A tleap script that builds the chain and sets N, CA, C and O, in Angstrom:
source leaprc.protein.ff14SB
mol = sequence {
  NMET GLU PRO GLU ILE LYS ILE ARG GLY TYR
  HIE THR ASP PHE TYR ASN HIE VAL ASN ASN
  ALA ARG TYR LEU GLU PHE PHE GLU GLU GLY
  ARG TRP GLN LEU PHE GLU ASP TYR LEU PRO
  PRO GLU VAL PHE THR GLN GLY LYS TYR SER
  PHE PHE VAL VAL ASN ILE ASN LEU SER TYR
  MET GLY GLN ALA LYS ILE ASN ASP ILE ILE
  VAL VAL LYS SER GLY MET LEU LYS PHE GLY
  ASN LYS SER ALA ALA PHE ARG GLN GLN ILE
  VAL LYS LYS ASP SER ASN GLU ILE ILE ALA
  GLN ALA ASP VAL THR PHE VAL VAL ALA ASP
  LYS SER GLY LYS ALA LEU ILE ILE GLU ASP
  GLU ILE LYS LYS MET LEU LEU ASN ILE PRO
  PRO PHE GLU CASN
}
set mol.1.N position { -0.600 -45.334 149.584 }
set mol.1.CA position { 0.003 -44.055 149.313 }
set mol.1.C position { -0.292 -43.987 148.235 }
set mol.1.O position { -0.219 -44.987 147.521 }
set mol.2.N position { -0.724 -42.788 147.754 }
set mol.2.CA position { -0.662 -41.888 146.629 }
set mol.2.C position { 0.331 -41.298 146.039 }
set mol.2.O position { 0.570 -40.197 146.536 }
set mol.3.N position { 1.266 -41.706 144.839 }
set mol.3.CA position { 2.452 -41.033 144.715 }
set mol.3.C position { 1.644 -39.375 144.211 }
set mol.3.O position { 0.534 -38.936 143.910 }
set mol.4.N position { 3.158 -38.881 144.388 }
set mol.4.CA position { 3.007 -37.464 143.955 }
set mol.4.C position { 3.746 -37.232 143.075 }
set mol.4.O position { 4.742 -37.909 143.329 }
set mol.5.N position { 3.992 -36.424 141.717 }
set mol.5.CA position { 4.633 -35.910 140.851 }
set mol.5.C position { 5.007 -34.989 140.584 }
set mol.5.O position { 4.042 -34.528 139.974 }
set mol.6.N position { 5.842 -34.166 140.553 }
set mol.6.CA position { 5.883 -33.082 139.821 }
set mol.6.C position { 6.461 -32.909 138.751 }
set mol.6.O position { 7.551 -33.424 138.499 }
set mol.7.N position { 5.509 -31.794 137.573 }
set mol.7.CA position { 6.022 -31.984 136.372 }
set mol.7.C position { 6.990 -31.483 135.755 }
set mol.7.O position { 6.845 -30.264 135.664 }
set mol.8.N position { 7.875 -31.838 135.305 }
set mol.8.CA position { 9.183 -31.603 134.731 }
set mol.8.C position { 9.007 -31.158 133.531 }
set mol.8.O position { 7.933 -31.408 132.984 }
set mol.9.N position { 10.143 -30.297 132.747 }
set mol.9.CA position { 10.400 -29.786 131.425 }
set mol.9.C position { 10.240 -31.013 130.553 }
set mol.9.O position { 9.652 -31.024 129.472 }
set mol.10.N position { 10.940 -32.246 131.250 }
set mol.10.CA position { 11.108 -33.445 130.438 }
set mol.10.C position { 10.008 -34.470 130.379 }
set mol.10.O position { 10.188 -35.560 129.836 }
set mol.11.N position { 8.879 -34.125 130.931 }
set mol.11.CA position { 7.617 -34.857 131.132 }
set mol.11.C position { 6.861 -34.434 129.661 }
set mol.11.O position { 6.089 -35.210 129.098 }
set mol.12.N position { 7.263 -32.838 129.028 }
set mol.12.CA position { 6.497 -32.222 128.495 }
set mol.12.C position { 6.893 -32.714 126.713 }
set mol.12.O position { 7.859 -33.344 126.283 }
set mol.13.N position { 6.021 -32.280 126.181 }
set mol.13.CA position { 6.431 -31.849 124.428 }
set mol.13.C position { 6.140 -30.807 124.077 }
set mol.13.O position { 5.700 -29.941 124.833 }
set mol.14.N position { 6.316 -30.670 122.889 }
set mol.14.CA position { 6.132 -29.277 122.150 }
set mol.14.C position { 4.869 -28.769 122.279 }
set mol.14.O position { 5.014 -27.682 121.720 }
set mol.15.N position { 4.038 -28.802 122.538 }
set mol.15.CA position { 2.976 -28.187 123.284 }
set mol.15.C position { 2.840 -27.590 124.655 }
set mol.15.O position { 1.865 -27.058 125.186 }
set mol.16.N position { 4.054 -27.808 125.097 }
set mol.16.CA position { 3.943 -27.761 126.447 }
set mol.16.C position { 3.142 -28.249 127.773 }
set mol.16.O position { 3.144 -27.611 128.826 }
set mol.17.N position { 2.536 -29.336 127.590 }
set mol.17.CA position { 1.583 -29.981 128.356 }
set mol.17.C position { 2.263 -31.414 128.023 }
set mol.17.O position { 2.901 -31.674 127.003 }
set mol.18.N position { 1.989 -32.281 129.099 }
set mol.18.CA position { 2.314 -34.084 129.131 }
set mol.18.C position { 2.556 -34.403 127.706 }
set mol.18.O position { 1.777 -33.777 126.986 }
set mol.19.N position { 3.270 -35.069 127.139 }
set mol.19.CA position { 3.002 -36.252 126.192 }
set mol.19.C position { 2.106 -37.063 126.845 }
set mol.19.O position { 1.983 -37.179 128.064 }
set mol.20.N position { 1.277 -37.803 125.692 }
set mol.20.CA position { 0.152 -38.526 125.952 }
set mol.20.C position { 1.001 -40.150 126.743 }
set mol.20.O position { 0.629 -40.551 127.845 }
set mol.21.N position { 2.079 -40.849 125.971 }
set mol.21.CA position { 2.883 -41.642 126.391 }
set mol.21.C position { 3.206 -41.543 127.959 }
set mol.21.O position { 2.998 -42.555 128.628 }
set mol.22.N position { 3.637 -40.541 128.509 }
set mol.22.CA position { 4.048 -40.189 129.518 }
set mol.22.C position { 3.103 -40.747 130.840 }
set mol.22.O position { 3.503 -41.309 131.861 }
set mol.23.N position { 1.905 -40.437 130.500 }
set mol.23.CA position { 0.754 -40.983 131.339 }
set mol.23.C position { 1.067 -42.670 131.565 }
set mol.23.O position { 1.246 -43.156 132.682 }
set mol.24.N position { 1.088 -43.208 130.692 }
set mol.24.CA position { 1.356 -44.894 130.902 }
set mol.24.C position { 2.354 -44.843 132.003 }
set mol.24.O position { 2.055 -45.460 133.026 }
set mol.25.N position { 3.663 -44.114 131.960 }
set mol.25.CA position { 4.518 -44.057 132.991 }
set mol.25.C position { 4.206 -43.857 134.540 }
set mol.25.O position { 4.665 -44.508 135.479 }
set mol.26.N position { 3.167 -42.626 134.576 }
set mol.26.CA position { 2.734 -42.091 135.880 }
set mol.26.C position { 1.878 -43.357 136.293 }
set mol.26.O position { 1.924 -43.684 137.479 }
set mol.27.N position { 0.990 -44.204 135.297 }
set mol.27.CA position { 0.340 -44.965 135.843 }
set mol.27.C position { 0.906 -46.502 136.310 }
set mol.27.O position { 0.332 -47.424 136.891 }
set mol.28.N position { 1.953 -46.392 135.917 }
set mol.28.CA position { 2.694 -47.773 136.403 }
set mol.28.C position { 3.232 -47.401 137.477 }
set mol.28.O position { 3.384 -48.304 138.300 }
set mol.29.N position { 3.728 -45.944 137.898 }
set mol.29.CA position { 4.115 -45.968 139.101 }
set mol.29.C position { 3.439 -45.780 140.490 }
set mol.29.O position { 3.895 -45.907 141.626 }
set mol.30.N position { 1.625 -45.276 139.818 }
set mol.30.CA position { 0.916 -45.701 141.153 }
set mol.30.C position { 0.980 -47.467 141.054 }
set mol.30.O position { 1.321 -48.169 142.006 }
set mol.31.N position { 0.646 -47.907 139.931 }
set mol.31.CA position { 0.579 -49.723 140.235 }
set mol.31.C position { 1.875 -50.272 141.469 }
set mol.31.O position { 1.793 -51.109 142.368 }
set mol.32.N position { 2.841 -49.532 141.100 }
set mol.32.CA position { 4.141 -50.044 142.078 }
set mol.32.C position { 3.676 -49.619 143.016 }
set mol.32.O position { 3.264 -50.608 143.621 }
set mol.33.N position { 3.404 -48.577 143.694 }
set mol.33.CA position { 3.262 -48.067 144.727 }
set mol.33.C position { 1.958 -49.168 145.447 }
set mol.33.O position { 2.029 -49.539 146.619 }
set mol.34.N position { 1.018 -49.503 144.680 }
set mol.34.CA position { 0.109 -50.273 145.547 }
set mol.34.C position { 0.472 -51.288 145.867 }
set mol.34.O position { 0.059 -51.757 146.928 }
set mol.35.N position { 1.541 -52.122 144.921 }
set mol.35.CA position { 2.515 -53.697 145.036 }
set mol.35.C position { 2.890 -53.650 146.274 }
set mol.35.O position { 2.653 -54.543 147.087 }
set mol.36.N position { 3.738 -52.207 146.610 }
set mol.36.CA position { 4.636 -52.184 147.686 }
set mol.36.C position { 3.611 -51.708 149.357 }
set mol.36.O position { 3.927 -51.793 150.543 }
set mol.37.N position { 2.675 -51.348 148.843 }
set mol.37.CA position { 1.820 -51.321 149.821 }
set mol.37.C position { 0.938 -52.017 150.584 }
set mol.37.O position { 0.593 -51.841 151.753 }
set mol.38.N position { 0.533 -53.037 149.575 }
set mol.38.CA position { -0.580 -54.033 149.930 }
set mol.38.C position { -0.350 -55.800 149.887 }
set mol.38.O position { -0.912 -56.744 150.442 }
set mol.39.N position { 1.078 -55.623 148.667 }
set mol.39.CA position { 1.436 -57.337 148.786 }
set mol.39.C position { 2.866 -57.364 149.309 }
set mol.39.O position { 3.753 -56.528 149.133 }
set mol.40.N position { 2.895 -58.398 149.924 }
set mol.40.CA position { 4.015 -59.132 150.557 }
set mol.40.C position { 5.239 -58.815 149.696 }
set mol.40.O position { 4.962 -58.731 148.499 }
set mol.41.N position { 6.810 -58.575 150.079 }
set mol.41.CA position { 7.689 -58.367 149.406 }
set mol.41.C position { 7.926 -59.534 148.813 }
set mol.41.O position { 8.104 -59.392 147.603 }
set mol.42.N position { 8.009 -60.775 149.237 }
set mol.42.CA position { 8.549 -61.996 148.664 }
set mol.42.C position { 7.367 -62.472 147.255 }
set mol.42.O position { 7.782 -63.185 146.342 }
set mol.43.N position { 6.455 -62.150 147.270 }
set mol.43.CA position { 5.590 -61.877 146.255 }
set mol.43.C position { 7.069 -61.508 144.646 }
set mol.43.O position { 7.254 -62.146 143.609 }
set mol.44.N position { 7.781 -60.253 145.188 }
set mol.44.CA position { 8.828 -60.183 144.329 }
set mol.44.C position { 10.209 -60.774 143.953 }
set mol.44.O position { 10.815 -61.077 142.925 }
set mol.45.N position { 10.447 -60.792 145.570 }
set mol.45.CA position { 12.100 -61.093 145.964 }
set mol.45.C position { 11.805 -62.698 145.495 }
set mol.45.O position { 12.723 -63.181 144.832 }
set mol.46.N position { 11.278 -63.102 145.611 }
set mol.46.CA position { 11.094 -64.871 145.539 }
set mol.46.C position { 10.804 -65.202 143.875 }
set mol.46.O position { 11.122 -66.232 143.281 }
set mol.47.N position { 10.217 -64.201 143.409 }
set mol.47.CA position { 9.740 -64.552 142.229 }
set mol.47.C position { 8.735 -65.694 141.628 }
set mol.47.O position { 8.845 -66.319 140.574 }
set mol.48.N position { 7.806 -65.764 142.546 }
set mol.48.CA position { 6.757 -67.099 142.330 }
set mol.48.C position { 5.621 -66.020 141.420 }
set mol.48.O position { 4.763 -66.750 140.924 }
set mol.49.N position { 5.486 -65.248 141.232 }
set mol.49.CA position { 4.655 -64.660 140.693 }
set mol.49.C position { 5.151 -63.497 139.559 }
set mol.49.O position { 6.216 -62.910 139.747 }
set mol.50.N position { 4.121 -63.130 138.097 }
set mol.50.CA position { 4.441 -62.119 137.637 }
set mol.50.C position { 3.374 -61.513 137.623 }
set mol.50.O position { 2.266 -61.963 137.917 }
set mol.51.N position { 3.667 -60.388 137.257 }
set mol.51.CA position { 2.039 -59.126 136.677 }
set mol.51.C position { 2.193 -59.100 135.547 }
set mol.51.O position { 3.296 -58.613 135.300 }
set mol.52.N position { 1.564 -59.423 134.523 }
set mol.52.CA position { 1.585 -58.838 133.366 }
set mol.52.C position { 0.267 -57.953 132.565 }
set mol.52.O position { -0.861 -58.365 132.293 }
set mol.53.N position { 0.703 -56.992 132.388 }
set mol.53.CA position { -0.673 -55.990 131.715 }
set mol.53.C position { -1.071 -56.499 130.488 }
set mol.53.O position { -0.228 -56.843 129.659 }
set mol.54.N position { -2.458 -56.597 130.245 }
set mol.54.CA position { -2.908 -57.332 128.945 }
set mol.54.C position { -3.454 -56.251 127.932 }
set mol.54.O position { -3.260 -56.151 126.720 }
set mol.55.N position { -4.328 -55.332 128.950 }
set mol.55.CA position { -4.641 -54.220 128.348 }
set mol.55.C position { -4.730 -52.975 128.874 }
set mol.55.O position { -4.760 -52.978 130.105 }
set mol.56.N position { -4.796 -51.602 128.204 }
set mol.56.CA position { -4.898 -50.274 129.326 }
set mol.56.C position { -5.975 -49.585 128.217 }
set mol.56.O position { -5.727 -49.504 127.014 }
set mol.57.N position { -6.965 -49.202 128.726 }
set mol.57.CA position { -7.791 -48.527 128.205 }
set mol.57.C position { -7.765 -47.016 129.165 }
set mol.57.O position { -8.108 -46.828 130.332 }
set mol.58.N position { -7.282 -46.195 128.268 }
set mol.58.CA position { -6.961 -44.980 128.784 }
set mol.58.C position { -7.784 -43.661 128.418 }
set mol.58.O position { -7.698 -43.271 127.254 }
set mol.59.N position { -8.372 -43.125 129.088 }
set mol.59.CA position { -8.993 -41.908 128.511 }
set mol.59.C position { -8.286 -40.090 129.068 }
set mol.59.O position { -8.704 -39.695 130.156 }
set mol.60.N position { -7.721 -39.557 128.627 }
set mol.60.CA position { -7.685 -38.220 128.552 }
set mol.60.C position { -8.593 -37.110 128.834 }
set mol.60.O position { -9.435 -36.886 127.965 }
set mol.61.N position { -8.589 -36.290 129.992 }
set mol.61.CA position { -9.801 -35.913 130.443 }
set mol.61.C position { -9.171 -34.093 130.231 }
set mol.61.O position { -9.859 -33.107 129.967 }
set mol.62.N position { -8.054 -34.144 130.403 }
set mol.62.CA position { -7.643 -32.689 130.647 }
set mol.62.C position { -5.701 -32.660 130.124 }
set mol.62.O position { -5.092 -33.198 129.200 }
set mol.63.N position { -5.311 -31.824 131.174 }
set mol.63.CA position { -3.940 -31.335 130.700 }
set mol.63.C position { -3.123 -31.253 132.006 }
set mol.63.O position { -3.620 -30.766 133.021 }
set mol.64.N position { -1.785 -31.765 131.969 }
set mol.64.CA position { -0.929 -31.584 132.908 }
set mol.64.C position { 0.173 -30.583 131.831 }
set mol.64.O position { 0.318 -30.513 130.611 }
set mol.65.N position { 0.918 -29.788 133.206 }
set mol.65.CA position { 1.976 -28.534 132.139 }
set mol.65.C position { 2.963 -28.472 133.751 }
set mol.65.O position { 2.727 -28.772 134.922 }
set mol.66.N position { 4.186 -27.886 132.959 }
set mol.66.CA position { 5.548 -27.806 133.826 }
set mol.66.C position { 4.505 -27.291 135.199 }
set mol.66.O position { 3.520 -26.554 135.171 }
set mol.67.N position { 5.217 -28.059 136.476 }
set mol.67.CA position { 5.008 -27.082 137.871 }
set mol.67.C position { 4.192 -27.999 138.347 }
set mol.67.O position { 4.371 -28.507 139.454 }
set mol.68.N position { 2.832 -28.427 137.260 }
set mol.68.CA position { 1.884 -28.995 138.195 }
set mol.68.C position { 2.224 -30.338 138.982 }
set mol.68.O position { 3.088 -31.062 138.486 }
set mol.69.N position { 1.735 -30.646 139.926 }
set mol.69.CA position { 1.651 -31.526 140.903 }
set mol.69.C position { 0.429 -32.170 140.687 }
set mol.69.O position { -0.668 -31.614 140.717 }
set mol.70.N position { 0.729 -33.859 140.376 }
set mol.70.CA position { -0.336 -34.940 139.786 }
set mol.70.C position { -0.255 -35.892 140.896 }
set mol.70.O position { 0.788 -36.057 141.529 }
set mol.71.N position { -1.584 -36.660 141.195 }
set mol.71.CA position { -1.842 -37.567 142.294 }
set mol.71.C position { -2.396 -38.745 141.238 }
set mol.71.O position { -3.262 -38.538 140.388 }
set mol.72.N position { -1.578 -40.288 141.513 }
set mol.72.CA position { -2.053 -41.046 140.802 }
set mol.72.C position { -2.773 -41.977 141.793 }
set mol.72.O position { -2.120 -42.431 142.733 }
set mol.73.N position { -3.927 -42.259 141.666 }
set mol.73.CA position { -4.931 -42.580 142.550 }
set mol.73.C position { -5.168 -44.130 141.957 }
set mol.73.O position { -5.324 -44.208 140.738 }
set mol.74.N position { -5.207 -45.482 142.811 }
set mol.74.CA position { -5.090 -46.413 142.169 }
set mol.74.C position { -6.180 -47.358 143.128 }
set mol.74.O position { -6.417 -47.021 144.288 }
set mol.75.N position { -6.864 -48.679 142.452 }
set mol.75.CA position { -6.967 -49.714 143.104 }
set mol.75.C position { -7.669 -50.259 142.019 }
set mol.75.O position { -7.854 -49.992 140.831 }
set mol.76.N position { -8.161 -51.554 143.248 }
set mol.76.CA position { -8.872 -52.704 142.311 }
set mol.76.C position { -10.192 -52.441 141.730 }
set mol.76.O position { -11.030 -51.843 142.406 }
set mol.77.N position { -10.418 -52.781 140.698 }
set mol.77.CA position { -12.026 -52.533 140.020 }
set mol.77.C position { -12.463 -53.825 139.675 }
set mol.77.O position { -13.693 -53.887 139.684 }
set mol.78.N position { -11.900 -54.888 139.372 }
set mol.78.CA position { -12.724 -56.186 139.002 }
set mol.78.C position { -11.893 -57.221 139.149 }
set mol.78.O position { -10.678 -57.036 139.081 }
set mol.79.N position { -12.410 -58.434 139.368 }
set mol.79.CA position { -11.718 -60.250 139.174 }
set mol.79.C position { -12.765 -60.569 138.407 }
set mol.79.O position { -13.981 -60.379 138.378 }
set mol.80.N position { -11.544 -61.363 137.510 }
set mol.80.CA position { -12.461 -62.129 136.354 }
set mol.80.C position { -11.426 -63.539 136.715 }
set mol.80.O position { -10.577 -63.568 137.606 }
set mol.81.N position { -11.794 -64.763 135.677 }
set mol.81.CA position { -11.348 -65.797 135.621 }
set mol.81.C position { -9.834 -66.051 135.868 }
set mol.81.O position { -9.451 -66.609 136.896 }
set mol.82.N position { -8.927 -65.599 134.833 }
set mol.82.CA position { -7.746 -65.669 135.126 }
set mol.82.C position { -7.072 -63.767 134.839 }
set mol.82.O position { -5.928 -63.468 134.498 }
set mol.83.N position { -7.955 -63.035 135.055 }
set mol.83.CA position { -7.297 -61.609 134.945 }
set mol.83.C position { -8.016 -60.447 136.016 }
set mol.83.O position { -9.065 -60.621 136.637 }
set mol.84.N position { -7.419 -59.607 136.037 }
set mol.84.CA position { -8.115 -58.721 137.125 }
set mol.84.C position { -7.877 -57.284 136.645 }
set mol.84.O position { -6.952 -57.118 135.850 }
set mol.85.N position { -8.676 -56.118 137.072 }
set mol.85.CA position { -8.246 -54.868 136.761 }
set mol.85.C position { -8.193 -53.712 137.646 }
set mol.85.O position { -9.115 -53.568 138.449 }
set mol.86.N position { -7.168 -52.805 137.608 }
set mol.86.CA position { -7.248 -51.764 138.513 }
set mol.86.C position { -8.101 -50.599 137.559 }
set mol.86.O position { -8.243 -50.624 136.337 }
set mol.87.N position { -8.569 -49.666 138.446 }
set mol.87.CA position { -8.748 -48.637 137.747 }
set mol.87.C position { -7.680 -47.191 138.582 }
set mol.87.O position { -7.527 -47.140 139.802 }
set mol.88.N position { -7.149 -46.293 137.733 }
set mol.88.CA position { -6.589 -45.676 137.978 }
set mol.88.C position { -6.905 -44.023 137.397 }
set mol.88.O position { -7.370 -43.841 136.272 }
set mol.89.N position { -6.594 -42.935 138.296 }
set mol.89.CA position { -6.973 -41.903 137.402 }
set mol.89.C position { -5.723 -40.863 138.188 }
set mol.89.O position { -5.076 -41.103 139.207 }
set mol.90.N position { -5.689 -39.867 137.446 }
set mol.90.CA position { -4.156 -39.100 137.664 }
set mol.90.C position { -4.968 -37.749 137.683 }
set mol.90.O position { -5.637 -37.398 136.711 }
set mol.91.N position { -4.872 -36.999 138.864 }
set mol.91.CA position { -5.632 -35.566 139.129 }
set mol.91.C position { -4.657 -34.963 139.268 }
set mol.91.O position { -3.508 -35.383 139.407 }
set mol.92.N position { -5.190 -33.527 139.228 }
set mol.92.CA position { -4.354 -32.057 139.738 }
set mol.92.C position { -4.417 -32.042 141.123 }
set mol.92.O position { -5.473 -31.681 141.641 }
set mol.93.N position { -3.498 -32.363 141.801 }
set mol.93.CA position { -3.415 -31.840 143.395 }
set mol.93.C position { -3.891 -30.618 143.777 }
set mol.93.O position { -4.670 -30.447 144.715 }
set mol.94.N position { -3.497 -29.869 143.159 }
set mol.94.CA position { -4.276 -28.491 143.445 }
set mol.94.C position { -6.105 -28.055 143.627 }
set mol.94.O position { -6.759 -27.295 144.340 }
set mol.95.N position { -6.343 -28.895 142.686 }
set mol.95.CA position { -7.481 -28.666 141.836 }
set mol.95.C position { -8.669 -29.856 142.065 }
set mol.95.O position { -9.887 -29.681 142.050 }
set mol.96.N position { -8.054 -30.905 142.246 }
set mol.96.CA position { -8.223 -32.387 142.348 }
set mol.96.C position { -8.972 -32.473 140.794 }
set mol.96.O position { -9.693 -33.468 140.864 }
set mol.97.N position { -9.059 -32.095 139.948 }
set mol.97.CA position { -9.242 -32.361 138.394 }
set mol.97.C position { -8.808 -33.505 137.469 }
set mol.97.O position { -7.701 -33.546 136.932 }
set mol.98.N position { -9.784 -34.446 137.322 }
set mol.98.CA position { -9.185 -35.522 136.743 }
set mol.98.C position { -8.627 -35.460 135.557 }
set mol.98.O position { -9.538 -35.229 134.763 }
set mol.99.N position { -7.243 -35.571 134.795 }
set mol.99.CA position { -6.762 -35.274 133.957 }
set mol.99.C position { -6.449 -36.408 132.655 }
set mol.99.O position { -6.188 -36.271 131.460 }
set mol.100.N position { -6.624 -37.585 133.573 }
set mol.100.CA position { -6.805 -38.715 133.081 }
set mol.100.C position { -6.847 -40.004 133.506 }
set mol.100.O position { -5.933 -40.326 134.265 }
set mol.101.N position { -7.801 -40.985 133.180 }
set mol.101.CA position { -8.408 -42.263 133.671 }
set mol.101.C position { -8.082 -43.639 133.387 }
set mol.101.O position { -8.896 -43.916 132.507 }
set mol.102.N position { -7.363 -44.705 133.604 }
set mol.102.CA position { -7.069 -46.060 133.074 }
set mol.102.C position { -8.031 -47.110 133.915 }
set mol.102.O position { -8.399 -47.001 135.085 }
set mol.103.N position { -8.336 -48.191 132.936 }
set mol.103.CA position { -8.498 -49.281 133.309 }
set mol.103.C position { -7.510 -50.259 132.972 }
set mol.103.O position { -7.332 -50.740 131.852 }
set mol.104.N position { -6.892 -50.514 134.003 }
set mol.104.CA position { -5.700 -51.566 133.129 }
set mol.104.C position { -5.973 -52.973 133.945 }
set mol.104.O position { -6.113 -53.202 135.146 }
set mol.105.N position { -5.989 -53.894 132.665 }
set mol.105.CA position { -6.231 -55.449 132.887 }
set mol.105.C position { -4.709 -56.002 133.084 }
set mol.105.O position { -3.634 -55.718 132.555 }
set mol.106.N position { -5.103 -56.883 134.048 }
set mol.106.CA position { -3.214 -57.664 134.081 }
set mol.106.C position { -3.895 -59.574 134.354 }
set mol.106.O position { -5.038 -60.015 134.476 }
set mol.107.N position { -3.041 -59.989 134.353 }
set mol.107.CA position { -3.091 -61.584 134.426 }
set mol.107.C position { -2.042 -61.768 135.517 }
set mol.107.O position { -0.939 -61.264 135.306 }
set mol.108.N position { -2.201 -62.280 136.405 }
set mol.108.CA position { -1.056 -62.975 137.192 }
set mol.108.C position { -0.146 -64.449 136.532 }
set mol.108.O position { -0.812 -65.373 136.067 }
set mol.109.N position { 0.962 -64.508 136.550 }
set mol.109.CA position { 1.647 -66.030 135.781 }
set mol.109.C position { 2.507 -66.328 136.670 }
set mol.109.O position { 3.030 -65.506 137.423 }
set mol.110.N position { 2.707 -67.422 136.659 }
set mol.110.CA position { 3.613 -68.397 136.978 }
set mol.110.C position { 4.903 -67.921 136.556 }
set mol.110.O position { 5.174 -66.844 136.024 }
set mol.111.N position { 6.032 -69.339 137.023 }
set mol.111.CA position { 7.447 -68.930 136.752 }
set mol.111.C position { 7.496 -69.073 134.956 }
set mol.111.O position { 8.441 -68.592 134.332 }
set mol.112.N position { 6.608 -69.631 134.417 }
set mol.112.CA position { 6.547 -69.833 132.948 }
set mol.112.C position { 6.142 -68.920 132.453 }
set mol.112.O position { 6.693 -68.738 131.368 }
set mol.113.N position { 5.337 -68.117 132.719 }
set mol.113.CA position { 4.720 -66.820 132.448 }
set mol.113.C position { 3.420 -67.498 132.176 }
set mol.113.O position { 2.579 -66.682 131.799 }
set mol.114.N position { 3.043 -68.546 132.234 }
set mol.114.CA position { 1.413 -69.049 132.113 }
set mol.114.C position { 0.830 -68.378 133.119 }
set mol.114.O position { 1.291 -68.337 134.259 }
set mol.115.N position { -0.408 -67.714 132.676 }
set mol.115.CA position { -1.634 -67.046 133.502 }
set mol.115.C position { -2.216 -68.186 133.995 }
set mol.115.O position { -2.547 -69.220 133.414 }
set mol.116.N position { -2.322 -67.751 135.510 }
set mol.116.CA position { -2.652 -68.531 136.421 }
set mol.116.C position { -4.344 -67.900 136.638 }
set mol.116.O position { -4.841 -66.796 136.414 }
set mol.117.N position { -4.815 -68.997 137.096 }
set mol.117.CA position { -6.759 -68.636 137.594 }
set mol.117.C position { -6.808 -68.177 139.105 }
set mol.117.O position { -6.684 -68.971 140.038 }
set mol.118.N position { -6.995 -66.853 139.252 }
set mol.118.CA position { -7.246 -66.056 140.263 }
set mol.118.C position { -8.028 -66.481 141.255 }
set mol.118.O position { -9.141 -65.960 141.324 }
set mol.119.N position { -7.716 -67.353 142.102 }
set mol.119.CA position { -8.529 -67.907 143.119 }
set mol.119.C position { -7.662 -68.448 144.509 }
set mol.119.O position { -6.439 -68.333 144.423 }
set mol.120.N position { -8.045 -68.852 145.391 }
set mol.120.CA position { -6.772 -69.315 146.661 }
set mol.120.C position { -6.204 -68.424 146.905 }
set mol.120.O position { -6.817 -67.359 146.979 }
set mol.121.N position { -5.070 -68.453 147.091 }
set mol.121.CA position { -3.840 -67.647 147.348 }
set mol.121.C position { -3.450 -66.458 146.968 }
set mol.121.O position { -2.952 -65.663 147.765 }
set mol.122.N position { -3.693 -66.104 145.268 }
set mol.122.CA position { -3.761 -65.292 144.228 }
set mol.122.C position { -4.765 -64.297 144.837 }
set mol.122.O position { -4.466 -63.127 145.077 }
set mol.123.N position { -6.274 -64.971 145.130 }
set mol.123.CA position { -7.238 -64.321 145.490 }
set mol.123.C position { -7.096 -63.337 146.148 }
set mol.123.O position { -7.240 -62.132 145.937 }
set mol.124.N position { -6.685 -64.166 147.292 }
set mol.124.CA position { -6.740 -63.360 149.033 }
set mol.124.C position { -5.547 -62.386 148.982 }
set mol.124.O position { -5.554 -61.476 149.811 }
set mol.125.N position { -4.242 -62.486 147.869 }
set mol.125.CA position { -3.378 -61.776 148.014 }
set mol.125.C position { -4.045 -60.281 147.465 }
set mol.125.O position { -3.808 -59.198 148.002 }
set mol.126.N position { -4.803 -60.455 146.443 }
set mol.126.CA position { -5.289 -59.570 145.638 }
set mol.126.C position { -6.445 -58.689 146.295 }
set mol.126.O position { -6.715 -57.512 146.055 }
set mol.127.N position { -7.035 -59.539 147.159 }
set mol.127.CA position { -7.812 -59.102 147.958 }
set mol.127.C position { -7.741 -57.797 148.938 }
set mol.127.O position { -8.655 -57.122 149.412 }
set mol.128.N position { -6.143 -57.670 149.088 }
set mol.128.CA position { -5.474 -57.110 150.255 }
set mol.128.C position { -5.072 -55.541 149.459 }
set mol.128.O position { -4.519 -54.614 150.050 }
set mol.129.N position { -5.422 -55.522 148.248 }
set mol.129.CA position { -5.094 -54.317 147.389 }
set mol.129.C position { -6.848 -53.376 147.737 }
set mol.129.O position { -7.853 -54.057 147.537 }
set mol.130.N position { -6.996 -52.264 148.104 }
set mol.130.CA position { -8.131 -51.896 148.232 }
set mol.130.C position { -8.563 -51.242 147.090 }
set mol.130.O position { -7.768 -50.694 146.326 }
set mol.131.N position { -10.152 -51.262 146.859 }
set mol.131.CA position { -10.862 -51.392 145.954 }
set mol.131.C position { -10.852 -49.938 145.184 }
set mol.131.O position { -11.151 -49.105 146.039 }
set mol.132.N position { -10.660 -49.381 144.088 }
set mol.132.CA position { -10.733 -48.044 143.682 }
set mol.132.C position { -11.720 -47.148 144.111 }
set mol.132.O position { -12.881 -47.522 143.944 }
set mol.133.N position { -11.493 -45.841 144.725 }
set mol.133.CA position { -12.393 -44.815 145.434 }
set mol.133.C position { -12.360 -43.821 144.640 }
set mol.133.O position { -11.299 -43.197 144.599 }
set mol.134.N position { -13.394 -43.413 143.852 }
set mol.134.CA position { -13.147 -41.560 143.532 }
set mol.134.C position { -12.709 -40.344 144.520 }
set mol.134.O position { -12.611 -39.198 144.083 }
savepdb mol mol.pdb
quit
């Protein structure tokens, strides 16, 4: 499921468009939706793993204003040895115009906070998340 968000006044800034920092919150909403849709709930309820964002490369391509409805599109982009990345886009629902895109690199950590190698059980779990599609 791709979350839809209606832009409200509290999302906007002095210039009457969504403030750049708000996009980070919208992207986080998209990642949580991915987790809920594709990862087993015990990943979170039993505290076996933690997911930590270590880098976000964010490009702004347009504006969202009050009453716009945006859609947060998310999917897996790539896997590394100890990190993986999502690609995410925020698009206007009515026009499908891309207004922001982010590549979000994360690690999966154990209870002590140590980053784990992405293999075996972890890789299998993450492969449930579909790849990003434009």
